[in-house]
Structures are given as C-alpha cells and as structure tokens.
N, CA, C and O atoms as a DFTB+ gen file, in Angstrom:
560 C
 N C O
     1  1      98.937     158.251      90.825
     2  2      98.421     157.104      91.527
     3  2      97.967     156.017      90.550
     4  3      98.214     154.828      90.751
     5  1      97.286     156.473      89.470
     6  2      96.846     155.506      88.477
     7  2      98.032     154.825      87.800
     8  3      97.996     153.640      87.470
     9  1      99.067     155.607      87.610
    10  2     100.252     155.046      86.957
    11  2     100.859     153.938      87.817
    12  3     101.304     152.920      87.287
    13  1     100.883     154.125      89.145
    14  2     101.408     153.113      90.065
    15  2     100.561     151.843      90.006
    16  3     101.101     150.737      89.985
    17  1      99.237     151.997      89.978
    18  2      98.353     150.839      89.875
    19  2      98.561     150.121      88.546
    20  3      98.568     148.892      88.479
    21  1      98.728     150.903      87.510
    22  2      98.963     150.329      86.189
    23  2     100.283     149.540      86.180
    24  3     100.344     148.451      85.609
    25  1     101.336     150.080      86.807
    26  2     102.633     149.385      86.881
    27  2     102.519     148.098      87.696
    28  3     103.112     147.076      87.352
    29  1     101.740     148.165      88.792
    30  2     101.549     146.964      89.603
    31  2     100.820     145.893      88.805
    32  3     101.152     144.710      88.889
    33  1      99.826     146.313      88.032
    34  2      99.087     145.371      87.187
    35  2     100.017     144.740      86.149
    36  3      99.965     143.534      85.907
    37  1     100.878     145.582      85.532
    38  2     101.830     145.057      84.551
    39  2     102.830     144.102      85.208
    40  3     103.176     143.068      84.635
    41  1     103.296     144.456      86.419
    42  2     104.218     143.568      87.135
    43  2     103.564     142.228      87.424
    44  3     104.179     141.180      87.228
    45  1     102.316     142.255      87.890
    46  2     101.613     141.008      88.185
    47  2     101.428     140.192      86.907
    48  3     101.609     138.974      86.906
    49  1     101.069     140.867      85.834
    50  2     100.895     140.182      84.557
    51  2     102.219     139.557      84.091
    52  3     102.238     138.423      83.612
    53  1     103.315     140.295      84.235
    54  2     104.627     139.788      83.847
    55  2     105.026     138.573      84.692
    56  3     105.544     137.588      84.167
    57  1     104.782     138.654      85.996
    58  2     105.097     137.530      86.887
    59  2     104.262     136.312      86.507
    60  3     104.776     135.194      86.473
    61  1     102.978     136.521      86.222
    62  2     102.124     135.404      85.808
    63  2     102.623     134.781      84.510
    64  3     102.653     133.557      84.377
    65  1     103.011     135.614      83.559
    66  2     103.528     135.104      82.284
    67  2     104.821     134.315      82.482
    68  3     104.995     133.239      81.910
    69  1     105.726     134.862      83.299
    70  2     106.984     134.159      83.569
    71  2     106.740     132.821      84.261
    72  3     107.386     131.827      83.929
    73  1     105.818     132.786      85.214
    74  2     105.490     131.538      85.905
    75  2     104.914     130.523      84.921
    76  3     105.243     129.338      84.977
    77  1     104.050     130.999      84.016
    78  2     103.456     130.113      83.008
    79  2     104.540     129.542      82.083
    80  3     104.542     128.346      81.796
    81  1     105.450     130.391      81.623
    82  2     106.534     129.938      80.744
    83  2     107.434     128.941      81.485
    84  3     107.839     127.928      80.916
    85  1     107.743     129.228      82.750
    86  2     108.589     128.316      83.526
    87  2     107.906     126.968      83.703
    88  3     108.548     125.928      83.554
    89  1     106.594     126.969      84.022
    90  2     105.856     125.705      84.180
    91  2     105.860     124.905      82.885
    92  3     106.097     123.697      82.891
    93  1     105.596     125.591      81.774
    94  2     105.582     124.891      80.479
    95  2     106.963     124.335      80.138
    96  3     107.073     123.237      79.593
    97  1     107.999     125.080      80.453
    98  2     109.354     124.612      80.193
    99  2     109.685     123.369      81.022
   100  3     110.269     122.411      80.516
   101  1     109.308     123.398      82.292
   102  2     109.547     122.236      83.163
   103  2     108.744     121.041      82.677
   104  3     109.255     119.922      82.639
   105  1     107.479     121.274      82.302
   106  2     106.643     120.176      81.785
   107  2     107.269     119.550      80.542
   108  3     107.322     118.327      80.417
   109  1     107.741     120.391      79.627
   110  2     108.347     119.870      78.401
   111  2     109.602     119.056      78.712
   112  3     109.835     118.005      78.114
   113  1     110.404     119.550      79.647
   114  2     111.623     118.826      80.019
   115  2     111.284     117.489      80.671
   116  3     111.897     116.471      80.350
   117  1     110.316     117.485      81.582
   118  2     109.911     116.232      82.226
   119  2     109.314     115.259      81.212
   120  3     109.557     114.055      81.286
   121  1     108.538     115.778      80.270
   122  2     107.956     114.921      79.238
   123  2     109.057     114.249      78.417
   124  3     108.963     113.065      78.092
   125  1     110.091     115.007      78.089
   126  2     111.208     114.466      77.312
   127  2     111.965     113.401      78.107
   128  3     112.334     112.358      77.568
   129  1     112.195     113.676      79.399
   130  2     112.910     112.709      80.234
   131  2     112.105     111.430      80.409
   132  3     112.663     110.336      80.326
   133  1     110.797     111.551      80.649
   134  2     109.984     110.349      80.849
   135  2     109.857     109.555      79.558
   136  3     109.739     108.330      79.602
   137  1     109.879     110.222      78.415
   138  2     109.824     109.495      77.150
   139  2     111.042     108.579      77.028
   140  3     110.911     107.417      76.642
   141  1     112.222     109.099      77.357
   142  2     113.435     108.278      77.306
   143  2     113.413     107.162      78.332
   144  3     113.880     106.056      78.061
   145  1     112.870     107.448      79.518
   146  2     112.807     106.408      80.547
   147  2     111.799     105.327      80.179
   148  3     112.030     104.147      80.442
   149  1     110.683     105.721      79.572
   150  2     109.701     104.718      79.130
   151  2     110.311     103.794      78.085
   152  3     110.107     102.580      78.120
   153  1     111.054     104.371      77.164
   154  2     111.693     103.556      76.123
   155  2     112.687     102.588      76.744
   156  3     112.736     101.416      76.371
   157  1     113.479     103.077      77.692
   158  2     114.463     102.222      78.354
   159  2     113.766     101.115      79.147
   160  3     114.223      99.972      79.143
   161  1     112.659     101.446      79.830
   162  2     111.922     100.442      80.595
   163  2     111.336      99.377      79.669
   164  3     111.338      98.193      80.007
   165  1     110.841      99.787      78.512
   166  2     110.292      98.824      77.558
   167  2     111.384      97.896      77.036
   168  3     111.154      96.700      76.856
   169  1     112.576      98.449      76.794
   170  2     113.682      97.603      76.328
   171  2     114.113      96.606      77.409
   172  3     114.414      95.451      77.108
   173  1     114.142      97.060      78.669
   174  2     114.475      96.136      79.757
   175  2     113.416      95.041      79.886
   176  3     113.748      93.876      80.104
   177  1     112.149      95.412      79.753
   178  2     111.081      94.424      79.842
   179  2     111.200      93.402      78.712
   180  3     111.029      92.203      78.928
   181  1     111.490      93.880      77.524
   182  2     111.663      92.958      76.395
   183  2     112.846      92.034      76.588
   184  3     112.768      90.847      76.273
   185  1     113.954      92.574      77.109
   186  2     115.121      91.710      77.333
   187  2     114.839      90.701      78.436
   188  3     115.314      89.568      78.374
   189  1     114.067      91.102      79.446
   190  2     113.704      90.159      80.514
   191  2     112.828      89.026      79.991
   192  3     113.012      87.867      80.361
   193  1     111.876      89.368      79.130
   194  2     111.006      88.338      78.557
   195  2     111.810      87.380      77.678
   196  3     111.603      86.167      77.727
   197  1     112.723      87.921      76.880
   198  2     113.556      87.065      76.028
   199  2     114.440      86.154      76.885
   200  3     114.621      84.981      76.559
   201  1     114.988      86.689      77.974
   202  2     115.818      85.880      78.861
   203  2     114.990      84.778      79.527
   204  3     115.474      83.662      79.714
   205  1     113.744      85.092      79.883
   206  2     112.873      84.078      80.483
   207  2     112.628      82.926      79.507
   208  3     112.723      81.757      79.880
   209  1     112.314      83.266      78.261
   210  2     112.088      82.213      77.269
   211  2     113.385      81.442      76.978
   212  3     113.344      80.227      76.784
   213  1     114.511      82.117      76.946
   214  2     115.786      81.429      76.726
   215  2     116.065      80.459      77.871
   216  3     116.525      79.339      77.648
   217  1     115.787      80.891      79.084
   218  2     115.974      79.999      80.229
   219  2     115.055      78.791      80.162
   220  3     115.455      77.681      80.513
   221  1     113.827      79.004      79.714
   222  2     112.889      77.881      79.584
   223  2     113.378      76.881      78.539
   224  3     113.256      75.671      78.725
   225  1     113.928      77.392      77.449
   226  2     114.435      76.500      76.405
   227  2     115.658      75.725      76.902
   228  3     115.816      74.545      76.591
   229  1     116.525      76.394      77.678
   230  2     117.691      75.700      78.243
   231  2     117.224      74.609      79.203
   232  3     117.762      73.501      79.190
   233  1     116.224      74.914      80.037
   234  2     115.694      73.904      80.959
   235  2     115.092      72.732      80.187
   236  3     115.267      71.578      80.577
   237  1     114.394      73.018      79.111
   238  2     113.837      71.958      78.281
   239  2     114.941      71.107      77.664
   240  3     114.838      69.881      77.628
   241  1     115.991      71.752      77.183
   242  2     117.104      71.018      76.587
   243  2     117.789      70.123      77.616
   244  3     118.149      68.987      77.308
   245  1     117.970      70.628      78.835
   246  2     118.572      69.800      79.888
   247  2     117.679      68.605      80.179
   248  3     118.157      67.479      80.314
   249  1     116.380      68.856      80.276
   250  2     115.447      67.759      80.538
   251  2     115.449      66.717      79.432
   252  3     115.428      65.517      79.703
   253  1     115.474      67.178      78.184
   254  2     115.488      66.225      77.056
   255  2     116.800      65.457      76.994
   256  3     116.809      64.276      76.646
   257  1     117.918      66.117      77.332
   258  2     119.207      65.422      77.334
   259  2     119.232      64.352      78.421
   260  3     119.722      63.244      78.201
   261  1     118.702      64.691      79.590
   262  2     118.648      63.690      80.665
   263  2     117.679      62.557      80.325
   264  3     117.866      61.420      80.757
   265  1     116.642      62.877      79.547
   266  2     115.652      61.865      79.164
   267  2     116.258      60.784      78.279
   268  3     115.700      59.692      78.166
   269  1     117.398      61.078      77.647
   270  2     118.052      60.073      76.810
   271  2     118.621      58.930      77.648
   272  3     118.698      57.796      77.175
   273  1     119.019      59.216      78.882
   274  2     119.662      58.202      79.712
   275  2     118.856      57.833      80.949
   276  3     119.195      56.866      81.631
   277  1     117.795      58.578      81.256
   278  2     116.971      58.331      82.443
   279  2     115.510      58.260      82.033
   280  3     115.151      58.682      80.933
   281  1     114.661      57.726      82.917
   282  2     113.216      57.790      82.642
   283  2     112.759      59.261      82.617
   284  3     113.414      60.113      83.217
   285  1     111.674      59.558      81.948
   286  2     111.184      60.924      81.797
   287  2     110.922      61.615      83.122
   288  3     111.258      62.788      83.283
   289  1     110.321      60.901      84.081
   290  2     110.021      61.533      85.370
   291  2     111.304      61.913      86.110
   292  3     111.350      62.953      86.767
   293  1     112.342      61.088      86.011
   294  2     113.608      61.388      86.695
   295  2     114.301      62.585      86.034
   296  3     114.875      63.429      86.722
   297  1     114.247      62.654      84.714
   298  2     114.851      63.780      84.005
   299  2     114.153      65.087      84.399
   300  3     114.809      66.103      84.629
   301  1     112.811      65.050      84.476
   302  2     112.058      66.238      84.863
   303  2     112.365      66.629      86.308
   304  3     112.495      67.814      86.618
   305  1     112.479      65.642      87.187
   306  2     112.773      65.927      88.590
   307  2     114.167      66.544      88.758
   308  3     114.333      67.510      89.501
   309  1     115.147      65.993      88.078
   310  2     116.510      66.531      88.161
   311  2     116.557      67.954      87.601
   312  3     117.225      68.822      88.163
   313  1     115.853      68.190      86.501
   314  2     115.808      69.532      85.921
   315  2     115.168      70.514      86.899
   316  3     115.642      71.640      87.047
   317  1     114.101      70.096      87.563
   318  2     113.429      70.961      88.539
   319  2     114.341      71.277      89.714
   320  3     114.356      72.411      90.193
   321  1     115.104      70.290      90.188
   322  2     116.028      70.510      91.307
   323  2     117.132      71.483      90.891
   324  3     117.511      72.357      91.671
   325  1     117.648      71.339      89.671
   326  2     118.683      72.259      89.178
   327  2     118.135      73.688      89.115
   328  3     118.807      74.627      89.544
   329  1     116.915      73.858      88.581
   330  2     116.310      75.192      88.496
   331  2     116.060      75.774      89.887
   332  3     116.251      76.972      90.097
   333  1     115.634      74.939      90.840
   334  2     115.413      75.425      92.202
   335  2     116.725      75.880      92.835
   336  3     116.756      76.895      93.531
   337  1     117.808      75.137      92.600
   338  2     119.110      75.525      93.150
   339  2     119.589      76.838      92.538
   340  3     120.133      77.689      93.241
   341  1     119.389      77.004      91.236
   342  2     119.776      78.257      90.578
   343  2     118.946      79.418      91.132
   344  3     119.488      80.490      91.401
   345  1     117.639      79.215      91.306
   346  2     116.770      80.262      91.848
   347  2     117.200      80.639      93.262
   348  3     117.230      81.822      93.602
   349  1     117.530      79.655      94.085
   350  2     117.973      79.928      95.451
   351  2     119.292      80.696      95.456
   352  3     119.458      81.641      96.227
   353  1     120.229      80.292      94.597
   354  2     121.521      80.982      94.534
   355  2     121.347      82.431      94.076
   356  3     122.000      83.329      94.607
   357  1     120.484      82.662      93.107
   358  2     120.239      84.027      92.640
   359  2     119.567      84.872      93.723
   360  3     119.918      86.038      93.903
   361  1     118.615      84.300      94.438
   362  2     117.958      85.040      95.514
   363  2     118.944      85.379      96.623
   364  3     118.923      86.487      97.159
   365  1     119.806      84.428      96.968
   366  2     120.809      84.667      98.000
   367  2     121.791      85.750      97.561
   368  3     122.198      86.583      98.371
   369  1     122.167      85.744      96.305
   370  2     123.086      86.768      95.800
   371  2     122.423      88.142      95.780
   372  3     123.096      89.159      95.945
   373  1     121.121      88.177      95.580
   374  2     120.415      89.458      95.523
   375  2     120.199      90.049      96.897
   376  3     120.136      91.272      97.029
   377  1     120.080      89.217      97.937
   378  2     119.827      89.709      99.297
   379  2     120.862      89.146     100.263
   380  3     120.563      88.211     101.006
   381  1     122.077      89.699     100.267
   382  2     123.110      89.145     101.144
   383  2     122.906      89.485     102.613
   384  3     123.517      88.839     103.464
   385  1     122.068      90.479     102.954
   386  2     121.896      90.902     104.342
   387  2     120.654      90.298     104.980
   388  3     119.946      90.993     105.709
   389  1     120.371      89.034     104.730
   390  2     119.236      88.382     105.359
   391  2     119.573      88.076     106.810
   392  3     120.746      87.901     107.138
   393  1     118.572      88.005     107.696
   394  2     118.846      87.699     109.096
   395  2     119.538      86.347     109.233
   396  3     119.148      85.363     108.605
   397  1     120.572      86.322     110.067
   398  2     121.318      85.084     110.286
   399  2     122.528      84.941     109.402
   400  3     123.361      84.063     109.628
   401  1     122.645      85.796     108.386
   402  2     123.819      85.706     107.527
   403  2     124.979      86.427     108.189
   404  3     124.750      87.306     109.020
   405  1     126.219      86.088     107.852
   406  2     127.368      86.742     108.472
   407  2     127.402      88.240     108.211
   408  3     127.912      88.989     109.045
   409  1     126.876      88.698     107.083
   410  2     126.913      90.122     106.756
   411  2     125.976      90.915     107.653
   412  3     126.171      92.118     107.824
   413  1     124.949      90.267     108.238
   414  2     124.004      90.988     109.077
   415  2     124.546      91.216     110.480
   416  3     123.953      91.987     111.235
   417  1     125.633      90.589     110.855
   418  2     126.164      90.687     112.199
   419  2     127.021      91.920     112.424
   420  3     128.018      91.835     113.141
   421  1     126.684      93.037     111.854
   422  2     127.415      94.262     112.100
   423  2     128.377      94.620     110.987
   424  3     128.841      95.758     110.933
   425  1     128.690      93.705     110.108
   426  2     129.578      93.999     108.991
   427  2     128.751      94.639     107.897
   428  3     127.728      94.092     107.486
   429  1     129.190      95.803     107.420
   430  2     128.462      96.489     106.359
   431  2     129.018      96.087     105.002
   432  3     130.212      95.829     104.845
   433  1     128.123      96.042     104.034
   434  2     128.535      95.752     102.664
   435  2     129.318      96.942     102.126
   436  3     129.140      98.071     102.583
   437  1     130.175      96.684     101.163
   438  2     130.971      97.760     100.561
   439  2     130.046      98.766      99.913
   440  3     129.116      98.402      99.193
   441  1     130.311     100.048     100.176
   442  2     129.525     101.100      99.558
   443  2     128.321     101.534     100.364
   444  3     127.640     102.481      99.970
   445  1     128.024     100.869     101.497
   446  2     126.868     101.282     102.278
   447  2     127.232     102.485     103.139
   448  3     128.381     102.649     103.551
   449  1     126.249     103.305     103.397
   450  2     126.484     104.524     104.162
   451  2     126.616     104.186     105.644
   452  3     125.864     103.361     106.163
   453  1     127.571     104.822     106.326
   454  2     127.726     104.592     107.749
   455  2     126.948     105.655     108.509
   456  3     126.793     106.783     108.041
   457  1     126.462     105.282     109.686
   458  2     125.704     106.194     110.520
   459  2     126.640     106.706     111.597
   460  3     127.292     105.905     112.267
   461  1     126.728     108.026     111.785
   462  2     127.631     108.553     112.803
   463  2     127.128     108.209     114.198
   464  3     125.923     108.055     114.397
   465  1     128.033     108.087     115.167
   466  2     127.604     107.746     116.523
   467  2     126.838     108.906     117.160
   468  3     127.049     110.069     116.815
   469  1     125.955     108.574     118.085
   470  2     125.182     109.583     118.795
   471  2     126.021     110.080     119.962
   472  3     126.521     109.268     120.740
   473  1     126.194     111.411     120.109
   474  2     127.017     111.910     121.216
   475  2     126.335     111.644     122.560
   476  3     125.107     111.624     122.644
   477  1     127.151     111.438     123.624
   478  2     126.585     111.154     124.941
   479  2     126.066     112.417     125.618
   480  3     125.183     112.333     126.471
   481  1     126.593     113.583     125.258
   482  2     126.094     114.841     125.808
   483  2     125.689     115.746     124.661
   484  3     126.258     115.667     123.573
   485  1     124.703     116.611     124.900
   486  2     124.270     117.508     123.816
   487  2     125.355     118.526     123.503
   488  3     126.172     118.842     124.368
   489  1     125.374     119.036     122.296
   490  2     126.376     120.034     121.931
   491  2     126.160     121.325     122.728
   492  3     125.033     121.675     123.076
   493  1     127.263     122.019     123.007
   494  2     127.174     123.246     123.801
   495  2     127.617     124.463     123.016
   496  3     127.827     125.525     123.602
   497  1     127.765     124.339     121.725
   498  2     128.185     125.480     120.907
   499  2     127.095     126.532     120.945
   500  3     125.922     126.239     120.717
   501  1     127.494     127.755     121.233
   502  2     126.529     128.849     121.257
   503  2     125.856     129.030     122.602
   504  3     125.025     129.926     122.750
   505  1     126.189     128.208     123.590
   506  2     125.620     128.384     124.926
   507  2     126.701     128.875     125.853
   508  3     127.887     128.801     125.534
   509  1     126.294     129.373     126.996
   510  2     127.291     129.857     127.951
   511  2     127.349     128.942     129.171
   512  3     127.512     129.417     130.295
   513  1     127.217     127.650     128.958
   514  2     127.277     126.666     130.034
   515  2     128.483     125.759     129.836
   516  3     128.904     125.513     128.706
   517  1     129.035     125.264     130.938
   518  2     130.126     124.302     130.892
   519  2     129.505     122.934     130.654
   520  3     128.534     122.583     131.325
   521  1     130.039     122.145     129.710
   522  2     129.456     120.824     129.429
   523  2     129.410     119.958     130.672
   524  3     130.385     119.878     131.419
   525  1     128.274     119.310     130.896
   526  2     128.111     118.387     132.012
   527  2     127.746     119.074     133.310
   528  3     127.584     118.394     134.322
   529  1     127.610     120.381     133.330
   530  2     127.225     121.106     134.558
   531  2     126.154     122.111     134.227
   532  3     125.825     122.325     133.061
   533  1     125.601     122.739     135.277
   534  2     124.612     123.796     135.094
   535  2     125.187     125.159     135.407
   536  3     124.443     126.095     135.698
   537  1     126.515     125.282     135.350
   538  2     127.124     126.568     135.702
   539  2     127.745     127.207     134.469
   540  3     128.086     126.543     133.490
   541  1     127.873     128.504     134.558
   542  2     128.499     129.268     133.485
   543  2     130.004     129.204     133.641
   544  3     130.482     129.007     134.758
   545  1     130.786     129.364     132.563
   546  2     132.233     129.331     132.675
   547  2     132.737     130.448     133.575
   548  3     132.229     131.569     133.527
   549  1     133.749     130.139     134.403
   550  2     134.353     131.134     135.274
   551  2     133.659     131.246     136.623
   552  3     134.169     131.904     137.530
   553  1     132.474     130.595     136.766
   554  2     131.766     130.614     138.061
   555  2     132.011     129.293     138.762
   556  3     131.128     128.434     138.757
   557  1     133.155     129.099     139.356
   558  2     133.544     127.814     139.914
   559  2     133.350     127.725     141.306
   560  3     133.639     126.689     141.905
C-alpha cells in the first residue's frame, strides 16, 4: 500500500515537473517571438516617422516653389489644398467599403469571405421525421 502511495506521489511530482518545463518552454518561445515583433514594430515606427518628415519637406518645397510665382499666402493655400486632396485620396483608398460607395451595395471586395445562405428548414439528418412534416417516414 505504501508503495502505491509512493508511486502516486512520484507520478504527481513528475507531472508537476513536466508542466513546469512545458510552461517555461512556452514562455521562452513567446519571449523570443515578441522580441522579433517588437524590433519589427520599432522599425515600422521609424520608417513612418521618416516618411512623415519627408512628406513635410516635400510640402515645404512645393510651397516655396509656388512662392516664386505667387504671393506667399496663395502658395500656402494651394499647398494645403494639395495635401488635403492627397489625404482624402489615401483615406478613400484605405476604406473602399464606406456607406454609399458602389462596393457597399452587395459587391464584395476580392478576397473577402462569403457567408453561406441560411437554410429555410432545419436539417433533418439523424432524425426520423420527414422534412416539412411532423410524421415519420412510411407513415403516410
């Protein structure tokens, strides 16, 4: 009897050890994956910041070029209108399924998942009833 209790204790200890090793292994794997994702996110953030500053410099250059032939206020206004049009075009390209757009009228974008139709009657597989009636087959 003592030997059985001792074996049960060893089994429980072994299970606890295996669970601990599995948890540590999963933690280490997740830590490694998140480290790579953090690095990738930081690189994307840096590229976004650089692109923002590059866009600001391009807007400044457009404004200064227009300032050569127009008054300063007109050059700034034209530059602002150009930036607003670009922002609107980018937003529209990012969200093609806005209400009122042709794509929202039942046409799905390429690659979107389709939803199967809902059947008009419940499935009868595994039952002994005739579909659409309350009678069993053969009882007519």
